[in-house]
C-alpha positions in Angstrom: 164.4 64.8 124.1 167.5 63.3 123.2 165.5 59.8 121.8 162.8 63.2 120.4 166.4 63.6 117.9 167.8 60.2 117.7 170.0 60.4 119.6 171.4 57.5 122.7 169.7 57.8 126.4 169.7 56.5 129.8 167.7 56.9 132.5 167.5 59.3 134.8 169.7 59.7 137.8 170.2 62.1 140.4 173.1 63.3 141.7 173.3 66.1 143.5 175.5 69.2 142.5 178.5 69.2 144.1 179.4 65.5 142.9 178.5 66.5 139.5 180.6 69.4 139.2 183.3 67.6 141.0 183.2 64.7 137.6 183.3 69.0 135.4 180.0 68.9 134.8 177.9 71.6 134.3 174.6 72.6 135.2 171.7 72.3 133.9 170.7 75.4 131.4 167.2 74.1 132.0 167.2 74.6 135.5 170.3 77.0 136.0 170.0 79.3 132.7 172.3 81.3 132.2 172.2 85.9 132.5 168.6 85.0 135.4 168.2 87.0 138.0 167.3 86.1 141.1 164.0 87.7 141.6 162.7 85.7 138.2 159.5 84.4 139.4 158.8 80.2 138.3 156.1 80.4 135.6 155.1 78.4 132.9 155.0 79.8 130.1 152.1 77.9 126.8 155.2 77.6 123.3 153.8 75.0 121.0 150.4 74.2 122.6 151.9 72.9 125.5 152.9 74.5 129.2 157.5 74.3 129.5 159.0 75.4 131.9 160.3 79.4 132.2 160.6 82.5 134.3 158.5 85.6 135.0 161.8 88.1 134.8 159.3 91.4 135.0 155.8 92.2 133.7 155.1 95.0 131.5 151.7 96.0 130.1 150.5 95.8 126.9 148.9 99.2 124.8 146.2 97.3 124.7 145.9 97.4 128.3 146.3 94.2 128.9 149.4 92.5 130.6 152.1 91.0 128.7 155.4 88.9 130.6 158.8 88.6 129.5 159.7 85.6 129.8 163.0 83.1 129.9 161.7 79.5 129.3 162.1 76.3 127.5 161.7 76.2 123.6 162.3 72.7 122.1 166.9 71.7 122.9 167.3 75.3 124.2 166.1 78.3 126.0 164.0 81.8 124.4 163.6 85.1 125.7 159.8 86.3 124.2 157.0 88.7 125.2 154.1 87.1 126.5 150.3 87.4 127.1 149.1 87.2 130.0 146.7 83.9 128.8 149.7 82.8 128.1 151.3 82.9 131.4 150.6 80.8 135.0 152.3 80.1 138.1 154.8 77.0 137.8 153.4 74.2 139.4 149.9 74.8 137.9 148.4 72.6 136.3 145.2 71.7 133.9 142.6 75.0 134.2 145.0 76.9 136.6 146.0 79.0 133.6 144.6 82.0 135.3 147.0 84.4 136.6 145.5 84.9 141.0 146.4 88.0 142.4 149.5 86.4 144.8 151.0 85.7 141.8 149.3 88.8 138.8 152.0 91.8 139.0 150.4 93.9 141.8 153.2 95.8 144.9 155.8 93.1 144.2 156.3 93.6 140.9 155.9 97.1 140.9 158.8 97.9 143.3 160.9 95.2 142.7 164.3 96.2 140.4 162.9 93.0 138.0 159.6 94.8 138.0 158.3 98.4 136.2 158.3 101.4 138.7 162.4 100.6 138.5 
């Protein structure tokens, strides 16, 4: 991302979070975004024609009868919270051609009964 905006880049280096924090470096806000509940489901969101990582916060039923997901997702150099149609969401780790939501991921009993779901 930095290279795209003309900034200096360097090879990525993996270090334990504890080491980074002892060096006074904060957590990556893409991996540890603020205000995301622990029970949010990792997902991918179609944004600007590309699938990006995000977190599904809750399901909502739209007036058109389709499911909509309230998601927190990576957008440009930051994060965005928005409501996306079911066609623009897929489980984390999805691949090309797997944009269909599976029964295990779709908003059935787990989401309808959880505090993050509509049944709350």
